[in-house]
KETOR-153133 format. One line per 4 residues: number of its first residue (from 0); their letters; for each residue x negated, y negated, z negated of C-alpha. Coordinates in Angstrom, 2 decimals, m for minus. Example, Ala and Ser with C-alpha at 12.3 -4.5 7.8 and 13.67 -1.06 7.14 Angstrom:
// residues 2
0	AS	m12.30 4.50 m7.80; m13.67 1.06 m7.14
END
This chain:
// residues 460
0	MQHD	m17.37 3.29 2.70; m16.85 6.96 3.37; m16.49 8.51 6.48; m14.91 11.64 8.07
4	QRFV	m15.26 13.79 10.39; m14.16 16.99 12.12; m16.61 19.83 12.93; m15.62 22.84 15.01
8	LRIP	m16.97 25.20 14.28; m17.43 28.92 15.48; m17.95 31.33 13.03; m18.69 34.69 12.95
12	HRPG	m15.43 36.77 10.84; m17.40 38.73 8.40; m17.72 38.54 4.87; m19.57 35.33 3.29
16	ALAS	m19.56 33.60 6.54; m17.34 30.51 5.62; m18.68 30.68 2.29; m22.51 30.01 3.75
20	VADA	m20.83 27.23 5.77; m18.79 25.63 2.71; m22.52 25.75 0.93; m24.26 24.42 3.42
24	IGQE	m21.93 20.48 3.10; m22.06 20.98 m0.10; m25.84 21.20 0.03; m25.93 17.71 2.16
28	GGVI	m22.97 16.44 m0.64; m20.36 16.37 1.61; m16.68 16.85 0.52; m14.33 19.39 2.17
32	GEIV	m11.22 18.54 3.27; m9.04 20.13 5.38; m9.53 23.58 7.16; m7.29 24.61 10.24
36	TPRL	m8.34 27.76 11.85; m6.49 27.26 15.09; m7.94 31.01 15.93; m8.33 34.23 14.01
40	GRDW	m10.60 37.18 15.97; m11.57 40.34 15.29; m15.19 39.50 16.08; m15.37 35.56 15.45
44	SLRE	m12.93 32.20 13.96; m12.63 28.76 15.56; m12.50 26.55 11.94; m11.83 23.20 12.47
48	ITVE	m13.15 21.72 8.98; m12.98 17.97 7.55; m15.61 16.81 5.73; m16.12 13.44 3.90
52	ATSG	m19.30 11.73 3.80; m20.69 8.38 2.53; m22.64 7.73 5.53; m23.02 8.65 9.39
56	EQLD	m26.43 9.71 8.93; m24.98 12.35 6.04; m22.79 13.44 8.54; m25.50 14.27 10.85
60	RIGD	m27.21 16.08 8.34; m24.35 17.68 7.89; m24.14 18.98 11.10; m27.95 19.88 11.88
64	RLAA	m27.53 22.43 8.66; m24.31 23.98 10.39; m26.19 24.19 13.69; m29.17 25.72 12.00
68	LPGV	m26.68 28.75 10.31; m27.14 32.34 11.89; m24.25 33.21 14.19; m22.73 29.80 13.54
72	RLLD	m21.86 27.37 16.48; m21.23 24.00 16.25; m19.22 23.46 19.19; m17.76 19.85 18.62
76	RRDP	m17.84 16.71 16.24; m14.75 14.63 16.19; m13.02 11.85 14.27; m10.52 11.71 13.25
80	VLEV	m9.90 8.38 11.95; m10.12 7.38 15.42; m8.68 9.71 17.24; m5.20 9.00 15.00
84	HLKG	m6.00 5.59 15.56; m5.85 6.47 19.71; m3.22 3.88 21.93; m2.05 2.48 18.33
88	KIGI	m0.07 3.97 15.42; 3.00 2.36 16.12; 5.40 1.66 19.03; 8.55 0.44 19.64
92	EVRS	11.99 3.05 20.33; 15.08 1.79 22.03; 18.36 2.90 19.71; 20.91 2.21 22.54
96	PVNR	20.89 4.49 26.00; 19.61 2.70 28.99; 20.40 5.48 31.42; 23.34 4.17 34.03
100	PSDL	24.44 0.68 35.54; 26.87 0.50 32.88; 24.46 1.19 30.36; 22.19 m2.01 31.56
104	RFVY	25.84 m4.24 31.57; 25.91 m3.53 27.88; 22.56 m3.57 26.89; 21.47 m6.15 28.97
108	TPGV	23.16 m9.08 31.68; 25.97 m9.54 31.70; 27.45 m8.41 27.96; 24.45 m9.83 26.46
112	AHVC	25.82 m12.82 26.82; 28.51 m12.31 24.53; 26.64 m11.28 22.01; 24.54 m14.55 22.48
116	RRIE	27.47 m16.73 21.98; 28.33 m15.17 18.83; 25.58 m15.87 17.08; 25.25 m18.70 18.43
120	ADPD	28.72 m19.56 16.63; 27.59 m17.68 13.54; 24.02 m17.55 13.40; 24.47 m15.24 10.10
124	ASWD	25.82 m12.42 12.99; 22.01 m12.01 14.00; 21.91 m9.61 10.66; 24.30 m7.18 12.25
128	LTWR	23.65 m7.78 16.16; 20.20 m7.74 16.46; 17.13 m5.71 14.42; 16.87 m8.58 12.17
132	GRTV	18.52 m7.04 9.40; 16.35 m4.30 9.27; 12.84 m5.75 10.88; 9.98 m7.08 8.78
136	AIVT	6.96 m9.60 10.06; 3.74 m8.15 8.32; 1.55 m11.54 9.16; m2.26 m11.99 8.39
140	NGTR	m5.08 m13.95 9.70; m7.79 m11.72 8.84; m9.72 m13.73 6.68; m9.65 m11.43 3.44
144	VLGL	m8.81 m7.75 5.02; m9.67 m4.82 2.18; m13.54 m4.99 0.99; m14.87 m5.84 4.87
148	GDIG	m14.03 m9.57 4.25; m13.04 m12.21 6.98; m12.97 m10.62 9.93; m10.70 m11.66 11.95
152	PRAS	m7.13 m11.26 13.23; m7.85 m8.85 15.94; m10.03 m6.46 13.56; m7.36 m6.90 11.26
156	LPVM	m4.67 m4.93 13.70; m5.07 m1.31 12.34; m4.75 m2.33 9.08; m1.03 m3.70 9.73
160	EGKA	m0.32 m1.11 12.23; m1.02 0.59 9.14; 1.79 m0.89 6.94; 4.11 m0.86 9.45
164	ALYR	3.92 3.11 9.67; 4.43 3.41 6.44; 7.51 0.87 6.50; 9.37 3.11 9.14
168	RFAG	7.83 6.34 7.06; 9.16 5.56 3.84; 12.15 3.00 3.93; 13.36 3.50 8.05
172	LNAV	12.90 m0.39 8.83; 11.06 m2.17 11.36; 7.56 m3.96 11.02; 5.59 m5.81 13.82
176	PLVL	2.59 m6.42 12.95; 1.78 m10.94 14.03; m2.30 m11.27 13.56; m2.91 m15.34 13.49
180	DAPD	m5.72 m17.15 14.78; m4.57 m19.73 11.78; m7.52 m19.69 9.46; m5.98 m22.58 7.85
184	PDTF	m2.66 m22.57 5.72; m1.46 m25.49 7.37; m1.71 m23.59 10.88; m0.54 m20.42 9.10
188	VETV	2.90 m21.85 7.62; 3.77 m23.18 10.91; 3.23 m20.69 12.89; 4.91 m18.00 10.56
192	TRLS	8.10 m20.80 10.08; 8.62 m20.89 14.17; 8.15 m17.27 14.06; 10.50 m16.44 11.52
196	PGFG	14.07 m16.83 13.04; 13.86 m13.46 14.74; 13.01 m11.57 11.15; 15.10 m10.65 8.36
200	AVHI	11.78 m11.20 5.68; 8.41 m11.86 6.04; 4.85 m9.73 4.37; 1.71 m11.47 4.30
204	EDVR	m0.82 m9.78 3.79; m5.22 m10.26 3.86; m5.20 m13.89 3.21; m8.40 m14.93 1.28
208	IPDC	m7.85 m16.78 m1.66; m6.82 m19.25 m2.49; m5.86 m19.64 0.97; m2.72 m17.18 0.05
212	FEVL	m1.58 m18.53 m3.32; m0.49 m21.74 m1.40; 0.99 m19.31 1.63; 2.91 m17.78 m0.42
216	ERLG	4.83 m21.13 m2.46; 5.04 m22.51 0.60; 6.57 m20.79 2.84; 8.71 m19.09 m0.17
220	AGLE	9.91 m22.58 m0.69; 10.13 m23.70 3.00; 12.12 m20.55 4.42; 15.64 m18.94 4.33
224	VPVM	14.33 m15.32 4.36; 12.20 m13.21 1.45; 8.41 m13.69 1.74; 6.23 m11.40 m0.13
228	HDDR	2.34 m11.21 m0.55; 1.72 m7.28 m0.83; m1.53 m8.02 m1.98; m0.22 m9.48 m5.19
232	TGTG	3.40 m8.19 m5.11; 3.15 m5.02 m4.13; m0.20 m3.80 m6.01; 1.38 m5.70 m9.26
236	VAAL	4.32 m3.31 m8.76; 2.30 m0.13 m8.55; m0.42 m1.43 m11.26; 2.26 m2.01 m13.80
240	SALL	4.78 1.03 m13.24; 1.31 3.59 m13.94; 0.63 0.83 m17.04; 4.71 1.48 m18.15
244	TVFR	4.37 5.14 m17.44; 1.24 5.73 m20.03; 2.48 3.34 m22.41; 5.53 5.51 m22.61
248	RMRS	3.69 8.80 m22.77; 1.47 7.55 m25.63; 5.00 6.90 m27.33; 3.55 2.72 m27.77
252	RVET	5.93 0.22 m27.57; 5.39 m2.69 m24.55; 5.63 m5.45 m26.58; 3.25 m4.23 m29.31
256	CSVG	0.55 m3.56 m26.55; m2.07 m5.54 m25.03; m3.26 m5.28 m21.37; m6.40 m7.01 m20.20
260	VIGL	m7.14 m8.00 m16.69; m10.45 m8.54 m15.04; m10.73 m10.04 m11.41; m8.03 m12.35 m10.92
264	GAAG	m7.99 m12.56 m7.10; m4.25 m11.63 m5.57; m3.70 m8.11 m6.47; m5.25 m9.34 m10.50
268	TGIA	m3.18 m12.13 m10.71; 0.02 m10.08 m9.96; m0.66 m7.41 m12.31; m0.98 m10.28 m14.46
272	ELAL	2.44 m11.89 m13.46; 4.35 m8.69 m13.52; 2.77 m7.53 m17.23; 3.89 m11.02 m18.40
276	ASGI	7.28 m10.88 m16.68; 7.56 m7.45 m17.96; 7.15 m8.20 m21.76; 3.69 m6.78 m22.58
280	GRVM	2.87 m8.79 m26.02; m0.67 m9.58 m24.71; m1.73 m10.17 m21.96; m6.15 m11.40 m21.67
284	VADR	m7.22 m12.40 m18.16; m10.95 m12.88 m17.18; m12.52 m14.42 m14.02; m15.45 m16.02 m12.92
288	DPAA	m13.34 m18.48 m11.35; m11.80 m20.97 m14.24; m9.18 m22.08 m11.87; m7.94 m18.47 m11.26
292	VERL	m7.61 m17.86 m15.28; m5.82 m21.49 m16.14; m3.05 m20.39 m13.27; m2.12 m17.60 m15.60
296	ARRG	m3.26 m19.55 m18.76; m0.14 m21.97 m17.61; 2.09 m18.87 m17.24; 1.50 m17.08 m20.40
300	GEPS	m2.28 m15.48 m19.68; m4.85 m15.65 m22.51; m7.97 m16.76 m21.13; m10.48 m14.01 m21.95
304	DIDR	m13.60 m12.69 m21.14; m14.98 m8.78 m19.90; m16.62 m8.60 m23.61; m13.28 m9.31 m25.23
308	ILAE	m11.26 m7.30 m23.07; m13.38 m4.13 m23.05; m13.36 m4.66 m27.01; m9.73 m5.67 m28.05
312	ADAV	m6.96 m4.34 m24.64; m5.33 m1.46 m25.01; m5.29 m1.05 m21.33; m8.36 m2.62 m19.11
316	VAVT	m7.17 m3.68 m15.34; m10.30 m4.41 m13.22; m9.61 m5.41 m9.71; m13.39 m7.39 m9.35
320	GRPG	m14.81 m5.77 m6.04; m17.35 m5.13 m8.31; m18.87 m1.12 m8.15; m20.00 m0.30 m11.60
324	LIPP	m18.92 m2.89 m13.57; m17.85 m1.34 m16.67; m20.51 1.31 m18.04; m18.97 4.50 m19.43
328	HRVR	m20.57 3.37 m23.30; m18.19 0.25 m23.13; m15.09 2.44 m22.88; m13.09 2.66 m26.47
332	KGQI	m12.06 6.06 m27.41; m7.62 6.02 m26.40; m8.55 3.08 m24.35; m6.67 2.78 m20.78
336	VFAL	m8.87 2.02 m17.92; m7.49 1.43 m14.13; m10.15 0.54 m12.41; m8.50 m0.51 m8.69
340	SNPV	m11.14 m1.70 m6.11; m11.80 0.06 m3.43; m13.88 1.75 m2.13; m15.73 2.04 m5.07
344	PEIE	m14.11 1.19 m8.46; m16.03 m0.41 m11.23; m15.91 2.66 m13.66; m15.52 6.44 m12.15
348	PQEA	m12.15 7.87 m13.69; m14.05 10.89 m14.66; m16.74 8.89 m16.15; m13.67 6.74 m18.30
352	LGAG	m12.19 9.67 m19.58; m15.85 11.44 m19.96; m16.18 8.30 m22.41; m13.08 9.03 m24.91
356	AAFA	m10.16 6.88 m22.55; m6.81 8.53 m22.44; m5.99 7.84 m19.34; m8.08 6.53 m16.22
360	ADGR	m7.51 6.21 m13.01; m8.89 4.19 m9.56; m7.25 2.56 m6.82; m6.47 5.50 m4.88
364	VVNN	m4.02 6.95 m7.35; m2.56 3.07 m8.10; m1.17 2.83 m4.46; 1.28 m0.61 m3.08
368	ALAF	2.79 1.58 m0.63; 5.15 3.21 m3.42; 6.25 m0.53 m3.88; 6.70 m2.34 m0.88
372	PGLM	9.03 m0.30 1.15; 11.39 0.24 m1.32; 11.36 m3.76 m2.26; 11.34 m4.92 1.40
376	RAAL	14.33 m2.32 1.69; 16.16 m3.45 m0.73; 16.33 m7.34 0.40; 16.95 m6.56 3.26
380	LTRS	19.96 m4.63 3.02; 21.33 m7.65 0.07; 20.01 m9.79 2.45; 18.15 m11.93 m0.42
384	RAFS	17.03 m15.35 m0.43; 13.84 m14.35 m2.36; 11.77 m12.15 m4.19; 11.72 m12.99 m7.80
388	PGMA	9.16 m11.36 m10.82; 12.88 m9.57 m12.04; 12.91 m8.02 m9.09; 9.40 m6.36 m9.23
392	VAAA	9.27 m5.65 m12.92; 12.55 m3.32 m11.59; 10.73 m2.14 m8.85; 7.85 m1.07 m11.62
396	RALS	10.26 0.18 m13.62; 11.72 2.64 m11.14; 8.68 3.64 m10.41; 7.88 4.95 m14.25
400	ACCD	11.24 6.65 m14.65; 10.49 8.36 m11.27; 7.49 9.96 m13.26; 7.97 13.24 m15.32
404	DDDD	5.99 13.54 m18.64; 5.21 16.96 m18.40; 3.01 15.84 m15.11; m0.45 14.04 m15.34
408	AVVP	m0.13 11.68 m12.71; 0.58 8.53 m13.89; 2.67 7.25 m10.42; 4.93 9.65 m8.36
412	DPFD	4.58 11.06 m5.10; 5.26 8.24 m2.38; 6.15 11.10 0.20; 9.59 11.69 m2.02
416	LKVH	12.16 9.32 m0.68; 13.92 9.98 m3.43; 11.24 7.49 m4.93; 11.64 5.17 m2.50
420	RAVT	15.58 4.81 m2.75; 15.24 4.74 m6.46; 12.97 1.59 m5.70; 15.93 m0.05 m3.48
424	EAVA	18.61 0.43 m5.70; 16.43 m1.09 m8.77; 15.64 m3.94 m6.83; 18.67 m4.89 m5.54
428	GAAL	20.66 m4.05 m8.22; 17.83 m7.22 m9.88; 18.64 m9.15 m6.39; 22.64 m9.20 m7.25
432	AEGL	22.31 m10.10 m11.06; 19.66 m13.25 m10.70; 21.85 m14.33 m7.48; 19.16 m13.98 m5.09
436	ARRP	21.82 m11.30 m2.90; 23.85 m12.49 m0.42; 25.94 m9.02 m0.73; 25.42 m5.90 m2.72
440	LPQA	23.79 m3.00 m1.45; 25.67 m0.79 1.11; 25.13 2.61 0.39; 25.74 3.77 3.74
444	EVAA	22.86 1.53 5.56; 20.69 3.04 2.83; 21.78 6.39 4.07; 21.18 5.60 7.98
448	LEDL	17.90 3.90 7.28; 16.64 7.18 5.15; 17.72 9.22 8.18; 15.22 6.82 10.26
452	AATA	12.35 7.39 7.48; 12.90 11.52 7.30; 12.06 11.23 11.35; 10.35 8.69 11.64
456	CAWT	6.88 10.92 12.57; 8.69 13.38 15.00; 8.25 11.01 18.18; 4.87 11.04 19.68
END
């Protein structure tokens, strides 16, 4: 697991002093991230240096080495990750003023009763007269969180808060983390169903397999709002967009290409499903669980194994959670390799490229944060009844179109709000074409949410 620490150092202001600090960090295998200089003096400087390491013990060794440098004083060691999480990463902001007695009458009683009666008579009025039309429920039971496993609902809350922050930052949406003490599908589905009237859409996250497939199917069929499993759809969209970009740069026709997916958990299943829906000519699938392979075979996937995929597929996508699964000598020259398991991939991108791969990427590059904000914003603004494979493929194509072929990157920059607008417009068009949207995309509301997204980090 990656560990970050911020070392606060008083360093002599003379040639070579900062270089000696960097060398000490490098000698212990640390990677320097951000360097901030709060004070630059005549005789000494104050530097805050963020260092990435693989363990707490490695950070201790780095700290000891820095403290031993001549003239250098180690003033403090801080955990920047814990600092970001203090008091939580999200909050609720009030959009209507509550400053005068008349404000109280309008926002609360007695005026609010008028709005309640309007919604009672016309439930669809809740889309406009409450926050429902721009609010997502992010729901988990904490049974399969990142690479941490079944850590429970309370320990999963920081991840859900992070998702909520990204919804706000990239799409201007409200997102409410709901961590449920509901380890079985029946309780999970019943709880989400009972909570759903207050939300315009549901985002399922970090539910173990195969429960996640059952939960998604039952909620999708039973609720009147769209339900998305981000580990499946969001990751699938991001991976497919990267594949489409690489195929385009290699001047390969999608329908003649072959993709092999190794590992058919939620992410691998989503990638394979969207590869099939996008028209890729051959989609090979492999997993240790025969039921997972059979699930994809019923949809057109070709049952295979890791040896055949490495030997035959134009593109290999691995999502197994098994570090080092793909040895460099098995990579074919000109092959595309996406090793997406976090925090350690099946093969490091540099190793794959050194073995002759045409393109290689890991899970830090192919990030579902590119997909779920625009997907959900389109679904909410069009008041879509559901998510469909066609909407997800439209999102992937939009992301791919945002990639400049003169650039090395296989996915666009998630901090560019134009990227999320492109996804929103493409997904909304697909929802309308498939008859899932209740209305066309209202451009004024898109612009309003983008204003919120652009100022999402302004409050403290």
